[in-house]
C-alpha positions in Angstrom: -128.0 64.9 -0.9 -125.8 62.9 -3.3 -127.7 61.3 -6.2 -127.1 57.8 -7.4 -125.9 59.1 -10.7 -123.1 61.0 -9.0 -122.0 57.9 -7.0 -121.9 55.8 -10.1 -119.7 58.3 -11.9 -117.3 58.5 -9.0 -117.0 54.7 -8.9 -116.2 54.6 -12.6 -113.5 57.3 -12.1 -112.0 55.3 -9.2 -112.0 52.1 -11.2 -110.4 53.8 -14.1 -107.7 55.1 -11.9 -107.1 51.6 -10.5 -106.9 50.1 -13.9 -104.4 52.8 -15.0 -102.2 52.1 -12.0 -102.3 48.3 -12.7 -101.4 48.9 -16.3 -98.5 51.2 -15.2 -97.3 48.5 -12.8 -97.4 45.9 -15.5 -95.4 48.1 -17.9 -92.9 48.8 -15.1 -92.6 45.1 -14.3 -92.1 44.1 -17.9 -89.4 46.7 -18.3 -87.7 45.5 -15.1 -88.0 41.6 -15.3 -87.6 40.8 -19.0 -83.8 40.3 -20.0 -82.9 42.4 -23.0 -79.0 42.1 -22.7 -77.5 40.4 -25.7 -75.1 37.4 -25.1 -71.3 37.4 -25.7 -68.3 35.0 -25.7 -66.3 35.2 -22.5 -63.4 32.9 -23.5 -62.3 30.2 -26.0 -59.7 27.7 -24.7 -58.2 24.3 -25.4 -59.0 21.2 -23.3 -55.4 19.8 -23.5 -52.4 22.0 -23.9 -48.6 21.7 -23.5 -48.6 24.4 -20.9 -48.9 27.1 -23.5 -52.6 28.1 -23.8 -52.2 28.5 -27.6 -50.5 25.2 -28.2 -52.7 22.2 -28.1 -52.2 18.5 -28.2 -53.5 16.7 -31.2 -56.3 15.1 -29.2 -57.8 18.3 -27.7 -61.3 19.7 -27.4 -62.2 23.4 -27.8 -64.2 25.0 -24.9 -66.3 28.1 -25.5 -67.5 29.9 -22.5 -70.5 32.3 -23.0 -71.6 35.2 -20.8 -75.0 33.7 -20.2 -77.2 30.8 -21.1 -77.5 30.6 -24.9 -79.6 28.8 -27.4 -77.4 25.7 -28.0 -78.4 25.2 -31.7 -77.9 28.9 -32.4 -74.4 28.8 -30.8 -73.4 25.7 -32.6 -74.4 27.2 -36.0 -72.2 30.2 -35.4 -69.1 28.1 -34.5 -66.5 27.9 -37.2 -62.9 26.4 -37.3 -60.4 26.9 -40.1 -59.0 24.6 -41.4 -62.4 22.8 -41.2 -62.6 20.0 -38.7 -65.4 17.5 -38.3 -66.5 17.1 -34.8 -69.3 16.9 -32.2 -70.7 19.3 -29.7 -71.4 18.7 -26.1 -72.5 21.1 -23.3 -71.5 21.6 -19.8 -74.5 23.4 -18.5 -76.1 26.1 -20.7 -73.0 28.4 -20.9 -70.1 26.1 -21.9 -70.0 24.6 -25.4 -67.4 21.8 -26.0 -66.3 21.0 -29.5 -64.5 17.6 -29.8 -62.9 16.8 -33.2 -63.9 13.4 -34.5 -60.2 12.6 -35.3 -56.8 13.6 -34.1 -55.8 17.0 -35.3 -52.9 17.2 -37.7 -49.7 18.2 -35.9 -47.9 21.5 -36.3 -51.0 23.1 -37.8 -52.4 26.5 -37.0 -56.2 26.7 -36.4 -58.5 29.7 -36.1 -61.8 29.3 -34.1 -64.5 31.9 -34.7 -67.8 32.5 -33.0 -69.7 34.7 -35.4 -72.3 37.3 -34.3 -76.0 36.5 -34.5 -76.3 33.7 -32.0 -79.2 34.1 -29.5 -79.6 33.6 -25.8 -82.4 31.7 -24.3 -84.5 34.9 -24.2 -84.0 35.5 -27.9 -81.6 38.3 -27.5 -79.1 38.3 -30.4 -75.4 38.8 -30.0 -74.6 42.0 -31.8 -70.9 42.5 -31.1 -68.1 41.6 -33.5 -67.1 38.0 -34.0 -64.8 36.4 -31.4 -61.7 34.6 -32.6 -59.1 32.3 -31.0 -56.0 31.1 -32.7 -53.9 28.1 -31.7 -51.5 25.6 -33.2 -51.1 21.9 -32.6 -47.9 20.5 -31.1 -45.3 18.9 -33.3 -43.6 15.5 -32.9 -42.3 14.7 -29.4 -38.9 16.0 -28.6 -36.4 15.8 -25.8 -36.5 18.8 -23.4 -33.4 17.8 -21.5 -31.1 14.9 -20.6 -28.7 14.0 -17.9 -25.9 13.6 -18.9 -26.4 16.3 -21.4 -25.7 15.7 -25.1 -21.9 15.8 -25.6 -21.1 15.7 -21.9 -17.5 14.6 -21.1 -15.9 13.1 -17.9 -19.2 11.6 -16.8 -18.8 9.4 -13.7 -19.2 5.7 -14.4 -21.9 5.4 -11.8 -24.1 8.2 -13.2 -27.8 7.3 -14.0 -29.2 8.4 -17.3 -32.4 10.5 -17.4 -34.4 11.7 -20.4 -37.1 14.4 -20.1 -39.6 14.7 -23.0 -41.7 17.8 -23.8 -44.9 15.9 -23.0 -46.2 12.7 -21.4 -45.2 9.6 -23.3 -46.5 6.1 -23.7 -44.2 4.5 -21.2 -44.4 1.0 -22.6 -43.7 1.9 -26.2 -41.2 4.6 -25.5 -39.3 2.5 -23.0 -39.0 -0.3 -25.6 -37.7 2.2 -28.1 -34.7 3.3 -25.9 -31.3 1.7 -26.5 -27.8 2.3 -25.2 -24.6 1.6 -27.1 -22.2 0.0 -26.1 -24.9 -2.2 -24.6 -25.6 -2.0 -20.9 -28.4 -3.4 -18.8 -30.7 -0.7 -17.5 -33.3 -0.3 -14.8 -36.2 1.9 -16.1 -38.4 4.2 -14.0 -40.8 6.9 -15.1 -41.9 10.0 -13.4 -44.2 12.2 -15.4 -42.4 13.0 -18.7 -39.0 11.9 -17.4 -37.6 8.4 -17.6 -34.6 7.4 -15.4 -32.3 4.7 -16.8 -30.0 3.3 -14.1 -27.3 0.9 -15.3 -27.3 -2.4 -13.4 -23.5 -2.6 -13.9 -20.9 0.1 -13.9 -20.3 1.9 -17.1 -16.9 1.5 -18.7 -14.2 4.2 -18.2 -13.2 6.5 -21.1 -16.1 5.3 -23.3 -18.4 7.1 -25.6 -22.0 6.0 -24.9 -24.9 6.7 -27.3 -28.5 6.8 -26.0 -31.0 6.4 -28.9 -34.8 6.9 -28.8 -36.2 5.4 -32.0 -39.3 6.6 -33.9 -41.1 3.7 -32.4 -41.5 5.9 -29.3 -44.9 7.6 -29.0 -46.5 10.2 -26.8 -49.9 9.7 -25.2 -51.6 11.0 -28.4 -49.7 8.4 -30.5 -47.3 10.9 -32.1 -43.8 9.6 -32.8 -40.6 11.6 -33.1 -39.9 12.9 -36.5 -36.5 11.3 -36.4 -34.5 9.3 -33.8 -33.5 11.2 -30.7 -29.8 10.7 -30.0 -27.8 11.7 -26.9 -24.0 11.0 -26.6 -21.7 11.4 -23.6 -18.2 10.2 -22.6 -17.3 8.6 -19.3 -14.4 9.8 -17.2 -11.0 8.3 -18.2 -9.6 5.7 -15.8 -6.1 7.2 -16.2 -5.4 6.6 -12.5 -4.6 3.0 -11.9 -3.6 0.8 -9.0 0.0 -0.2 -9.3 -0.1 -2.7 -6.4 -1.7 -3.4 -3.1 -0.1 -4.1 0.3 -0.5 -6.8 1.6 -0.8 -8.3 -1.8 -3.7 -10.5 -3.0 -3.5 -14.0 -1.6 -0.5 -13.3 0.7 -0.2 -14.8 4.2 1.7 -13.8 7.3 0.8 -10.0 7.2 1.5 -8.2 10.4 -1.5 -7.8 12.7 -0.4 -4.2 13.5 0.4 -3.3 9.9 -1.4 -0.9 7.5 -3.2 -1.6 4.3 -1.9 0.3 1.3 -3.0 0.9 -2.2 -0.3 2.3 -4.4 -1.5 4.4 -7.4 0.2 5.3 -10.7 0.0 9.0 -10.0 -0.6 11.4 -7.1 -4.0 11.1 -5.4 -6.5 13.8 -4.4 -6.8 13.3 -0.6 -10.4 14.6 -0.6 -11.6 11.8 -2.9 -10.7 8.8 -0.7 -13.1 9.1 2.1 -15.3 6.1 2.6 -13.8 4.2 -0.4 -12.1 1.4 1.5 -14.1 -1.4 3.2 -12.6 -4.3 5.3 -14.3 -7.6 6.0 -14.3 -8.8 8.7 -14.9 -5.3 10.0 -11.7 -3.4 11.1 -12.4 0.2 11.9 -9.6 2.6 11.0 -8.5 5.8 9.3 -7.7 6.6 5.7 -4.9 8.9 4.6 -2.9 9.7 1.5 0.8 9.3 1.9 4.0 9.1 -0.2 6.2 6.1 -0.6 9.5 7.2 1.1 12.3 7.9 -1.3 16.0 8.4 -0.9 16.7 9.7 -4.4 18.2 13.2 -4.3 16.1 15.8 -6.1 13.1 13.6 -6.4 10.5 14.5 -3.8 8.2 11.6 -3.1 4.7 11.8 -4.5 1.4 11.5 -2.5 0.3 8.4 -4.4 -0.6 5.9 -1.7 -3.9 5.5 0.0 -3.2 4.0 3.5 -5.8 2.4 5.7 -4.6 2.1 9.3 -6.8 -0.1 11.5 -7.4 1.5 14.9 -6.8 -1.8 16.6 -4.7 -4.9 15.9 -6.1 -7.3 13.3 -7.0 -10.8 14.4 -4.1 -13.3 13.9 -4.4 -16.1 11.4 -7.5 -14.4 9.8 -8.3 -13.8 6.2 -9.4 -10.2 5.5 -11.0 -9.0 2.3 -10.4 -5.4 1.2 -12.7 -3.6 -1.2 -11.5 -0.4 -2.9 -14.6 1.3 -4.4 -14.5 3.4 -7.6 -13.8 7.1 -7.2 -10.2 7.8 -6.1 -9.2 10.9 -8.2 -5.9 12.1 -9.5 -4.5 15.1 -7.6 -3.2 16.8 -10.8 -6.2 15.9 -13.0 -9.5 15.1 -11.1 -10.9 13.8 -14.3 -8.7 10.8 -13.9 -10.5 8.3 -11.7 -9.3 4.9 -10.5 -11.4 1.7 -10.9 -12.0 -0.3 -7.8 -10.4 -3.5 -6.7 -11.1 -6.3 -4.3 -8.4 -8.5 -2.8 -7.7 -10.7 0.3 -4.8 -11.4 2.6 -4.2 -13.5 5.7 -2.5 -12.2 8.9 0.2 -14.0 10.8 0.7 -14.1 14.5 2.5 -11.5 16.6 6.1 -12.5 17.2 6.5 -13.3 20.9 10.1 -14.4 20.5 12.7 -14.5 17.8 14.9 -17.1 19.5 15.6 -20.1 17.2 13.9 -18.3 14.3 15.2 -17.7 10.8 14.9 -14.1 9.8 14.9 -13.0 6.2 13.8 -10.4 3.7 10.7 -11.0 1.5 8.4 -9.1 -0.8 5.6 -11.6 -0.7 3.1 -9.1 0.7 4.0 -6.5 -1.9 7.0 -4.7 -0.5 10.3 -6.2 0.8 10.1 -6.3 4.6 11.7 -8.3 7.4 10.1 -11.7 8.2 10.6 -14.5 10.7 9.8 -18.2 10.4 10.5 -21.4 12.2 13.6 -23.4 11.2 11.4 -25.8 9.4 9.8 -23.0 7.3 6.5 -22.9 9.2 4.7 -19.9 10.8 6.2 -17.2 8.6 5.1 -13.8 9.7 6.1 -10.2 8.8 7.9 -8.2 11.4 8.2 -4.7 9.7 5.6 -2.7 7.9 7.4 -0.4 5.4 6.1 1.0 2.2 9.6 1.3 0.8 11.8 -1.9 0.5 13.8 -2.9 3.6 17.3 -3.2 2.2 19.1 -4.4 5.4 18.6 -5.4 8.9 20.3 -6.6 12.1 19.2 -8.1 15.4 20.7 -8.8 18.8 21.5 -12.4 19.6 18.6 -12.6 22.1 16.2 -11.4 19.3 14.9 -8.5 21.4 16.3 -5.5 19.4 15.9 -5.2 15.7 17.2 -2.4 13.4 16.4 -2.1 9.7 17.1 0.3 6.8 14.4 1.5 4.4 14.6 4.4 1.9 17.6 5.9 3.7 16.1 5.7 7.2 17.3 3.4 9.9 14.7 2.4 12.4 14.7 0.2 15.5 12.2 -1.5 17.7 12.1 -4.0 20.5 10.0 -7.1 20.3 6.4 -6.3 21.3 6.9 -2.5 21.0 4.0 -0.6 19.4 6.0 1.2 16.7 9.6 1.6 15.5 11.8 4.6 16.4 13.5 6.5 13.5 17.2 7.0 14.3 17.9 9.0 11.2 17.9 12.9 11.5 16.0 15.0 8.9 19.1 16.1 7.1 20.6 12.7 6.5 20.1 9.3 4.9 21.4 6.2 6.7 22.2 2.7 5.4 23.6 -0.7 6.2 22.9 -0.8 10.0 25.0 -3.0 12.3 24.1 -3.3 16.0 26.4 -3.4 18.9 26.0 -6.8 20.6 24.2 -5.3 23.6 21.9 -3.3 21.4 23.0 0.0 22.9 24.0 1.5 19.5 24.1 0.9 15.8 26.7 1.7 13.2 25.4 3.2 9.9 26.7 4.6 6.7 25.4 8.2 6.3 24.7 10.5 3.3 23.7 14.2 3.2 20.0 14.3 2.2 20.3 17.6 0.3 23.3 16.7 -1.9 23.9 13.0 -1.4 27.4 13.8 -0.1 29.3 11.0 1.7 29.3 11.6 5.4 31.1 8.3 6.3 30.3 5.9 9.1 28.5 6.9 12.3 27.8 5.3 15.7 24.2 6.1 16.8 23.3 5.6 20.4 19.9 3.9 21.1 17.8 5.0 24.1 20.7 6.9 25.7 21.7 10.5 26.2 25.0 10.1 24.2 25.4 12.0 21.0 25.9 10.4 17.6 29.5 10.5 16.4 31.3 9.9 13.2 33.8 7.0 13.3 35.1 7.0 9.7 34.9 10.1 7.4 33.8 8.4 4.2 32.6 5.1 2.7 28.8 5.2 3.1 26.7 3.2 0.7 25.2 5.3 -2.1 21.8 7.0 -1.9 19.0 5.9 -4.2 18.2 2.5 -2.7 14.5 2.9 -3.5 15.2 3.5 -7.2 17.4 0.5 -7.6 16.1 -1.8 -10.3 19.0 -4.3 -10.1 18.4 -7.8 -8.7 20.4 -8.0 -5.4 20.8 -11.8 -6.0 22.0 -11.6 -9.5 25.6 -11.5 -8.3 27.2 -13.6 -5.5 28.6 -10.5 -3.8 26.5 -8.1 -1.7 24.6 -5.2 -3.2 25.6 -1.7 -2.1 23.1 -1.6 0.8 23.8 -5.0 2.4 25.6 -4.6 5.7 29.1 -5.9 5.5 30.5 -4.1 8.6 31.1 -6.1 11.8 31.4 -5.5 15.5 33.4 -7.6 18.0 31.5 -9.6 20.7 32.5 -7.2 23.4 31.4 -4.1 21.3 34.9 -2.6 21.5 35.9 -2.9 17.8 34.3 -2.4 14.5 35.3 -3.0 10.9 33.8 -1.0 8.0 34.5 -0.3 4.3 36.0 3.0 3.4 35.4 5.2 0.4 38.1 3.4 -1.7 36.9 -0.1 -0.7 39.5 -0.5 2.0 38.6 -2.3 5.2 39.0 0.0 8.2 39.3 -1.2 11.8 37.9 1.2 14.4 38.5 1.3 18.2 35.0 2.4 19.2 36.2 3.7 22.6 39.0 5.9 21.4 37.7 6.5 17.9 41.0 5.5 16.4 40.7 4.1 12.9 43.3 2.2 10.8 43.5 0.6 7.4 43.8 -3.2 7.7 45.5 -3.7 4.3 42.6 -5.5 3.0 39.9 -4.4 0.5 36.8 -5.3 -1.4 35.1 -7.8 1.0 32.9 -10.2 -0.9 30.4 -10.6 1.9 29.7 -9.6 5.5 32.5 -9.5 8.0 31.6 -11.8 11.0 33.2 -11.9 14.4 34.5 -15.3 15.5 35.1 -16.0 19.2 37.3 -19.0 18.2 39.5 -17.0 15.9 39.3 -13.8 18.1 38.8 -11.7 15.1 36.6 -10.8 12.1 36.4 -13.4 9.3 36.1 -12.1 5.8 36.8 -13.1 2.2 38.8 -10.1 0.8 41.8 -9.1 -1.2 45.0 -8.0 0.3 46.5 -4.8 -1.1 48.7 -5.5 -4.1 47.2 -9.0 -4.7 44.7 -10.0 -7.5 42.8 -12.8 -5.8 40.8 -13.0 -2.6 41.3 -15.2 0.4 39.7 -15.8 3.7 41.2 -13.7 6.4 41.0 -13.1 10.1 41.2 -9.5 11.2 42.1 -9.3 14.9 41.4 -6.3 17.1 45.1 -5.6 17.0 47.7 -6.5 14.5 47.7 -7.5 10.8 45.2 -9.8 9.2 45.9 -13.6 9.1 45.1 -16.0 6.4 42.5 -18.6 7.6 41.2 -21.0 4.9 43.2 -23.9 3.5 41.0 -24.0 0.4 41.1 -20.4 -0.5 37.5 -19.4 0.2 35.1 -17.5 -1.9 32.3 -15.0 -2.1 30.1 -14.5 1.0 32.2 -16.4 3.4 30.3 -17.3 6.6 31.9 -18.6 9.8 30.3 -21.1 12.1 30.5 -20.9 16.0 33.2 -23.6 15.8 35.0 -21.6 13.1 34.0 -23.9 10.2 33.5 -21.9 7.0 30.9 -21.8 4.2 31.2 -19.9 0.9 30.1 -19.9 -2.7 32.3 -21.9 -5.0 32.4 -22.2 -8.8 31.8 -19.8 -11.6 28.4 -19.3 -13.3 26.3 -21.7 -11.3 27.6 -21.6 -7.8 27.1 -23.9 -4.9 27.7 -23.8 -1.1 31.1 -25.1 -0.2 31.8 -26.2 3.4 35.3 -26.3 5.0 35.5 -27.9 8.5 37.6 -26.5 11.3 40.0 -29.5 11.2 41.8 -28.2 8.1 40.3 -30.6 5.6 39.6 -29.3 2.1 36.2 -27.7 1.3 33.5 -29.8 -0.3 30.3 -28.7 -2.1 27.0 -29.2 -0.1 24.8 -28.8 -3.2 24.9 -29.7 -6.8 23.1 -29.3 -10.1 22.9 -26.7 -12.8 19.3 -25.5 -12.5 19.8 -23.6 -9.2 22.6 -21.4 -8.1 23.3 -20.6 -4.4 23.6 -17.3 -2.6 24.2 -15.8 0.9 25.1 -18.8 3.1 24.8 -18.5 6.9 25.2 -21.1 9.7 22.7 -22.3 12.2 23.4 -21.5 15.9 24.8 -25.1 16.3 26.9 -24.8 13.2 25.6 -28.1 11.7 23.2 -26.6 9.1 23.7 -24.0 6.5 20.8 -21.8 5.4 21.1 -20.1 2.0 19.3 -18.6 -0.9 18.9 -20.2 -4.3 18.3 -18.5 -7.6 17.6 -20.0 -11.1 20.6 -20.8 -13.2 23.5 -18.3 -12.9 21.4 -15.6 -11.1 18.0 -14.0 -10.9 15.0 -13.6 -8.6 15.0 -15.7 -5.4 13.9 -19.3 -5.7 13.6 -19.6 -2.0 15.5 -20.0 1.2 17.0 -23.5 1.7 18.8 -25.5 4.3 21.3 -28.3 4.1 23.4 -30.2 6.7 27.1 -29.7 6.8 27.4 -33.3 5.9 25.6 -32.6 2.6 22.4 -34.3 3.7 18.8 -33.1 4.4 18.6 -30.5 1.6 15.2 -28.8 1.9 13.3 -25.7 1.0 12.2 -23.5 3.9 10.6 -20.6 2.0 9.5 -20.1 -1.7 11.3 -16.7 -1.7 13.4 -14.4 0.4 17.0 -13.2 0.9 19.6 -12.5 3.6 18.6 -15.4 5.9 19.9 -15.4 9.5 19.3 -18.1 12.0 19.1 -16.8 15.6 20.1 -18.8 18.7 
């Protein structure tokens, strides 16, 4: 039997054991749940940097990140910065302390931030590691990181925008106002981050040194100014390539509807630089190419100096077109040479449907001497040929259907309405002074060897037949170099070397040409037999006269000193024709009346009728001198060229009746007029 005393003792033992267990549990809980780990600094960083974590802007805060929640007052007391800076603390939660200086930090200054040991966490644990330090420096004055064009750049295109990139964000208003360009140019300003783009509203000048200056009035977003003005200089590309002329020329009228548009430059052109640089208004789609002006100068190869725009379809007649050449054509030998653009206009003529009762003439009014036609009253002038080199001579059949012309040593032919001319000159030759057979089946030309310029004499070239070209006289061709001639063909009353003076009889059986010594040679075209006529030095073209049954020419007989008007028959010796003696550039009318140039110095057209009366002057005055007379189909009007004073550039094509009345100007310029039936 268990006594009560024993029960009581056991109860006490059990209770003691329970208390001991509870105490043990409390000790274990306290050891487990109460934080005894000391705090530490995880990182110190800057609130605003330049991208380098140790380079701060002058308005920057300092962030301190702790490993755990700390006592804020304790942490703030252990924060030190050298040099000393006054500021205020703020907290982001209980682990991040933010120190914000009261004032902008001095620039280009090194600072050391130290968090000393001894700060406590919220549980009273004390940091017992060594002090944590962080060193940084503040940024200096704003500087330029890069520019485009770069400082000192050369050969900068004139349409290049200017860009400046700073090393930080800038106050766009104040900085933009602090930027200037010299020489002055209007700029369109645009900012993107730290970069400002300055686009000139007008094109920069060629070959010019430009200076871009950012003054110390510029400031960054912290209010810092450059220590000194920022300066960038660059030089634009030289406009050493220039436009010599344009074809058709500015303001000209009568341009061919199937012609090309050409821009002639002062030097060879880089073909890869011309794409897209020519614009036509009204729109005229076409193709651009770089070509050379043809040349017949031995030893001087032509240079690729012409940009040619060839419309793919005919231009509209009687329409004004505006051509815009944009900047950017580059030199072939030096791509740094760039041509400035140009804008010009010209007006087309109408396609020539017929040349009957038309006055044909040579004119350079669209930029290059070409063949033109106009009405006998001077209206409706339009260009017939489209050559980049001067047309020096031409001929046409009486019906106006077949035309031949010479340009740069090439003789070409076309029929009215044909799409393009045919070149009759072979690759080893140069041909000059064409004269058509009356039926248009062939043409007589003077020929030179292209390689050497050697005289190959006179040739008969078939047109559109299977016959072979043949030489008819061994020497006497005009000289090469027609494209290099700088002389004025109208300065003298006599023909220049490339003017056709040869003639062909109405039936095409006989021709007259000038030999190497100036002698007039008569040729039987069927047999090829040639004979000296005893005459030499013709002063103008030799024309066939049905009335006189021979060739009429002013020339000098062998052994004599003065010239006279002669008739050269197809057989037999020459016969004197004029009762007045004649003169330079004698022309014969259908009725065999004569016209020539009389007088010395200032010359005037003289007219001698068929009835044997003495010649009389059809014009007068000392201001204008006459050149190159030619009769109308009816023989009652003389068309001729006038020049200022005793000679010079053309003062136009004129007409006057054989009675001396009705003097009138048909054209403001031109030479070699011919009135077709």
